[in-house]
N, C-alpha and C positions, 0 to 999 in steps of 0.2 A: 101106318103112314098117315100123314095129315093131308087133307085135300084142300086145294085153294085154286082160285081163278086169277089169272094175271091179265089185266086189260091194258094194252099198250096204247100209247099216243105219241105225238111228236115231242111231248115234254120229257125232260130228263129226270125230273124229281119224282119220287115214288111215295105214295101214301098207302099204308097198311091199315085196313079196317078190321076190327075184331068185335064180333057180336057178343051179346049177353046169353045167359043161361036159357035153354029151351028154345032158342031160335037158331038161325044159321046165316050164312052170308047173304041170303036173299034180302035181309032187312036193309041193306045198303043200296038197293036198286036205284033210288033217286040220286045218290051221290055219283053214279056212273056218268050221267050227263052234266051234273054240276061241276065235276072235276075233270072234264075232258082234256084239259091241258096237262094232266099228270098221268103217270103210269100208276095203275091201281092194283093192289093185292087184296083180294077178298078171301078170307080164310074161314074154313069150317073147323071149329074146335073139336077135339076128340069127343065122341059120343053125340055129335050134332051133324045135321045135314049129310053131306057126302063123306064125312069122316065118322059116321055112326058106327062103323065096324071097328074103329080104333077106340078102345076103351079109355076113359079118363082115368089116369092113375094118380097124378098130382100136379100141382102148379109148376114145379121146377121142370118136370119132364115135358110138359106142354110148352113151356117157354123155350126149352132147348130144341124141341121139334120145329117150332116156328123160326127160331134164329138160324138153325142149320138148313132147313129144307124150304122155307118160304123166303125169308129175307136174304139168306145166303151171304154174298160178299158185298152187298150194297148197304147204303145208309138210307133210312126211311123216316118219314113222318108217320106217327102211329096214332090212330084214333081207337079208343076202347070204351065200350059201354057195359056197365054192370060187371059181370064176370069177365068180359073182355077188357074192362078197365083194370081189373086186378092183374090180368095177364100182361097188359100194356105196362103197368107200373113195375111189374117184375122184370119185363124186358129192359126197361130203363135202368133198373138196378143191376141186372146181371150182364147186360150187353150194351153199355152206354156208347160204345164206339159205333154201334149199328143204328142208333136212334138220334135223329136230328132234333126232333121235338115231339112232345106227346100232348094229346088232348084227351083227357080222361074224365068220364062222367059216371055217376051212379055207383060209387064204391064207398065202403065203410072206412072210417079213419083208423079203426082198430084192425089188427090182423083177422083174417077170416076165421070164425069160431068153429066152423064145421069141418070135421075130419076129412070129409069127402074132397074138399078143395086143397088140402095141405100138400 
């Protein structure tokens, strides 16, 4: 299973933050106060943070886990950094109905060359 934290507010809109390789959801600590008018979803990718016991298998499976267990039936804004950017881009491609918009940083323009991520 994938671990995440949901921080609720009076806001109705939701932002999903996805971290990069080798970190976890803690990197978004400053966004908690900066986006206090939004519901926030802070996810730990497989093999990271509190999801360390869930092995990373591939990008598609990770995206499916996030779409089904984190986003669920809502539509979100997504922010992805590095590996999280690749996950966010794949969320946009595979689940466009769940993504209102995406802010993606630190990704390659070519598909990931490493078999680990595929």
